[in-house]
C-alpha positions, 0 to 999 in steps of 0.5 A: 499500499502506498499511503500519502498525506493530504491533510493532517490538521484538525478542526479548522484549516491552518495554512500559516507560515508556522504550519508549512512542514506539517501542513494546515489542511484538514484530514485526508489520506490517500491509499493506493493498493497493490491492485491499483484500487484508490481508497481515501480516508476522510474528505477534509480540505486536503481532498481538494489538492488530492483531486488536482493530482489525480486529474493530472495523472489521467483520473478524468478518463475512468477514475474510481475512488472509494472515500471512507469517512470517519464521521461528518464533522465539517473538518472531515467532509468539507473537501467534497464539494471542492474535489474536482473529480466530482465534476467529471462524468467519467469518474465513479466516486464511492462514499462510505460513512455513517449518519446515525439516525439520518441516512448518510447520503442525506447528511452529506446533502445538507452541506451542499445546499446552495445557501452554504455551498458555492458549487453545484449539488452533485447529489441533486443536480445529476452533474459530474461523476457517478456517485454511490453512498454506503451506510457503514456498520461494523461489518468488514468488507472488501474493496479489491484485495483490501479488507476494510474493518470499521469500528465505532470509536468514542468521539463526541455524543450524537455523532457516530464516529468510526476508525478504520483498519485496512489489510492488504496482503502482508500490509496493514494500516489503522486510521483513528483520527478522532477519539478519546479514551475515557474508560477501557471500553473505549480502548478495546475497538481501537486496540482491535483496529491497531493490533500489530499494524505496520502504520497507525495514524492516530489522534494527538490533538492535544499535547500531554500538558494540555490534556487534563484541562480539556478532558471530555472534548473528544480527542487524545494527547500524544502520550495516550496515543503512543501508549495505545500504539505500544500496547498494540505493538504497531510498526509506526505511529503518525501523530495526527489531527494537529490542533490548529494552534500548534505550530511546527515548533510545537509539534517538533517538541512533542515528537522529540519526546519519543525518540527512544520509544522502541518504535517510530513515532512521527508527526504526520506531515502533508505530502509525505509518503509511506510505503507499506509492503503488500507482498 
């Protein structure tokens, strides 16, 4: 699997001169599987830049993408209206998510209302790509040769949130960008997703020094993320969903604490690529 980060920031975009190394776009990660299938984890503003690269590489001819959305907070879906392949009739875009008591498609429609959104409503105006939506539950499913395992994780009340595990051949990835562990029951699904993976992309919205004063807000600290990674025996963890007020120097300081962790701890940085062996 070829993993590339297009958005690593949490809550709101933070494109400033002090965030150039780790990035300011909201969550989006592309995964190109060994069989060529394109999986996209979350649809934050980073999705726009991914779309531009795809169209520059022939995606407009008959491109297909599978977009796995952890939850429908704005930071994780606002890239969809600005994903240029959505305007291309030859493209096929498959969206997977959980709207809770509301059908997932209906939740996505709400942000596309013309009062709020400056581009055509792909779902109702019948233009552009062929779109499908799939309501997630906790059943595993396959996209080509990749098995996707969703699990409900604890984030904020009333907004169903999933983490994902991707398995392809001998390579594995877990993606848990928004989560908080307030008791042991909250840790179990995350440990299941992360168990022995090559790469874990995990929420580290708060520093360890900040966390106690912000406990209950739905996000983790770096030390909680690293401890879960250690327990799950992962190969590498990328600290992700950086707080919009944390500049590159703050994230450097966080990462430097884990230089001797026994496994690789890095800060998730936009446009970086991670190759996982699928043999």
